[in-house]
N, C-alpha and C positions, 0 to 999 in steps of 0.2 A: 504492499500500500504505499502511495505515496504521502509524504510526511511534509505540510506546508506549515508545521508548527514551529519550524527551526532551520530557517533558511540563512543559504551563508551568506555573510556579510563581505562584499566583495569592495575593497578600494583601487577604484579605476585613476589610474594615473593623467596627469595633464595631457592634452591633446590639442593639436592644431584644427582646427574646424575648417568645412569645406567652403568657409567663405574666408580662411585664413586667418583668424583670428585664435587666439590660445587661449584653452577652455580649463580652468581649474581643475583638478584633482575631484573625486566624488565618490562615495560609498554607495552603494545599491545590494540591497537582500535579493538573492537568488535562490531558486530552486536550478538545481542541475542534476540531472538524471538521465539513465540510460545509456544505449551506445549505437552508433550508426550513424546518417546523414544530422544533421543538426537543424532542427524546427527552433525558431525564436517566436513565444507566443506574449503578445504585448496587450493587457490589461485596457480599459477605457475606465469612464469616470462614473460615478464615484465607485472604484474596485480595488482589487489588488490580484498580486500572483496567484492567490485562492482563486479566485476567477475560473480558472482554465481547471481545477480540481477535479472535475469530469471525463476532461480530453488527456490529462497527463498521463495517465495510467495505460491507458489503448493505446497512445503513441509509441511510449515505450516500449509496449508489448509488440508493436509491429513492426521493430526494427530501431528506433530512432533514439538521438540525443535530443534532450528539449533543456530549453534554456528560458526560465520564466522569472523575469526581476517585478519587483514591486518598482513602479517606475519613479521618477524622481517627484517628491512631494508625497511619495504615499508608502503608508506602512513603516518599516523602521528604516528606509531608505533617506538617506538625506533631504532636507527640505530646504535648499536657500532662500533667502530673503529676497534678492532682486526679483522682479516680476520677469524681464528678459530673460532669466536664466532658466525659463520655462517655453522657450520658444523652439520651434524644428530644428534650429542651429545645435541647439544643446541638446534635445529629445535624439533626433538622428545620432549623432555623436554618441550617446550613451549605449547604442545600440552595437556602434561601429566598437566600442572600446571594451564590451563584453565579448565579440568576437577576440579582438588582441588578446585578449585576457587568457581566453582558453585557447590559443593558437588556432583558430577557424581561420580558415579564407573565405568561406562563402556559407551562406546558411541561407535558408527558407523564413520567411517572416509571414505571421499569422496575426492579424491586428482587429480586434472587437471596436467600435465606437473610436475613441480619442487615439486608440492602440492601433486603428486602423489608420487614421490619418498619419500617423506615425509611419506605420510601415509602408504605407503606398508610395511616402515619399522616398524610400531608401533605393528603389532602382533610378531613380532620377539623380538625387544626391550621391548615393553612393553604388552606382550599378556595378563595380568590380568586385562588391563583396557581396549582392543579390542575387541569391539562384533562382527563386521564386515567390509569389507575394499571394497570399491568400487575406481578402477582405471578407470579415464577419458584420454583415448590417451595414458597414461603412463603403463604401465605394469608390471608386478612383474617379476623382471630381475635382475640377476648381473649388476653392473655398469661398463661401458665401461672405463679403464682406460686411461689415458693421453698417455702412451706410445703406445699404439694401435691405439690411433686418430691421434699421430703424424706419425705413419707409413701410414696411409691412406691420410695425408695430408701432404706433404714434406715443405710447407709454412705456418706457423701458423697463419696468418694472412687470409688462406683461409676458417678459419674454426673460426665462433664465438667464440666456447667453448676454443679452444688453446688462440685465440688473447686475450679473456679475462682474462688469467693467467697473463696476463704483468700488471704491477703496475701500476694504476692512467690514464694511456694512454686511453684504453676502456673510463673511466667515462670523460676525458677532451673532450673527440670527439662526445658521445651521449648527454651530459644533457644542452648543449646548443638547442638541436634541438627534444623536449619532444615531442611537437604538429605533427611533422612531422615523426617522428619516430612513434610515433602511427598511422598517418595516413597512411605509405607506410607497416605498419607492420600488421594492424588490418582489413584484406579483404579476400574475399572469395577465394579459391583454383584456380588458370589458370587466376588470375588477371595479369601475367605477360607473360604467354603465352596461351592464351586463345582456341586458335585452338588446343592443344594439349591434355592440362590438360582436358578439358571441353569435349571436342569430346571423348578422349578416356577413359575417367574417371580415368586416369592414373597420377601419378607426379614421377620421379625419387628420391629414397630415400637419405636424405640429407649426411647422412655416407657412401655412396658407395665408397668415395675416388674420389680423381681426382678432377678437375672444382674449383668451389668457393661458401663457403657456409658461408657467411659472410654478411648478409643484412647491418650491425651496420658501418661498416669500413667506409663506403664512404657518409655516410647518408646525409652529408652537400651535395654533390652534383646528389644525387637519387632523381627523378622527381616522382611526385605521378601519379601512373597509374590510379586513379581512381577505382572503386568497392569496395570503403570500407563498412563494414557494420555498423560501428558506427555513431549514431547522431552527430551533432554539441555539443550536450549537453553531451553526453558521450565521446566524446571526452575532452572537456574541464574537465570534472569530471577527468579522468587520467591524464590530466597534473596538476591540480592542485595536483595530491595526491605524483607526483615526482617532484612540484616545489621546495620543501625546502631541500628535503636531497639527489634528483639525484639516481644515478645508481649505485652508489660505493656500498650499502649495498647489492641489490638484486645479482651484478654480485661478489660481495664476496661469495655467494652459488656456484660459479662453481669453485673458489678456492679451493675449497674443496673435490672436486672431488676422489683425488686419498686419501685424509684424511679420506673420508668415508667407503671407500671400506676397508682400512687395519683397522680401528678401529671396522667397524661391518660387517667383510667379511659374516658372514651367511644370512645377508639381499640379496633375489634373490636366495639363495640356500638353504634356509631351508625350508622345503615342509611346505603348511601352511593347518589347517584342518578346520580354521573358514569360514564360509559363505564369497564366493566372488563374486564381480561381475566387469567383464571387459568389455569396451565399448570403442570400435574401432573406428575409422574413415577413411573412405577410402580413402582420397587425403590428409591426414597427411604428408606432406614429411621427418619430422621431427621426428613424432612416428610413422613409418607406421604399420599397421595392424600385418605384418609379425613380427614385434618383439613380439609379444604376443603367438606365435605358440605354444611354451612350457609349456605354463600355465598350461594345463590340466593335465601334468605329476607333477606339482609342488603345483595345490592347488586341492585337493580331493573334495570340496564343491563350485564348480565353475561355473557360468553361463556366456556366453558371447555373445555380440553382436556384431555388424559392422554395422555403420550409413553410408549410400552412400552418394556421393556428398559431403562429408563433410570434410573440412579441420581442421585445427589445434585448431581453437576455439569454438570448439564444443558447450559450453555452449550458445555461442550466436549465432552460425551460423546455429544451429539445436537446439532451446529448446525445440520445443513442442516434439521432438521424443526423445529427451535424460531426459526431465522429466517423460515421459510416462514409459520408461527404469526402472528407479529410483525407479518410487511409484510402479510400477506393483510390481518390483523384491522387496521392500522394506516390500510391503505387506505379503509377503512370508515369509521373515527373519528376518524383525524386525517389528512385527505387533505392531501398537500402541496400 
């Protein structure tokens, strides 16, 4: 059984970034296990390496080495103070440093949510280190700038990504309610509107504009609607992972949205020729399958699958289906 309770804390030395800047050393907590071709799994917001608990053992059994970090700002990994230390320049360099640390020339990168933003950037920024890429829910697409989001949502507090641009306030609201936040967020689609989402198998995409798309701002008052998929032990694990550093580091990822687009304009626009797998989730309101519609024109070696009756948290909601898709695709493209 893969043990996520005792990750290896690794000090990654200073590195020169893809932009030519010296980046200081950083320590990350990392799970490393297995043997064979290397698969790096990158989690999203607000998660941990633990989010890949249902995939790790299956990949190891299939003949792969897995490297799964708590990314910077998360869990027991370092959480730098500066906002810019959470830009793509730093996040992609962290993954390269992990490969360097273990003397690995190339790896396949698998990313969910924000982890997908980082892993889709790897073949553009570090093509020589990237063998293949898998997006789980997050497609290969140009980032949506804050100016566009502000046109869609007139009040910044109505969209969590805009609200997160405020310094200090979101963390102050969220940090006291870590357990409640995970109980409210980590649930199956339709928990708040069972009749429509479950019966019609559809949800309204979050970024259509209007309305409210900020589950965090009133977390103190929100009631728990039930239907969460975490066990109490899993909830406790997440709570422990956010107890010391809170949400400041993870929220700082969002505070680099425009910086990332400015510094790496070609990410999401440059065509990819390496093997790519895209797994969408039918009921993900944050990252709906339609966001991946243009990928066949952008990725010449692409396989796409949609997991039905699945929301945003694919690794935990539909682990068997996701594991099957990953292992079958790896067998074709990243043979052990």
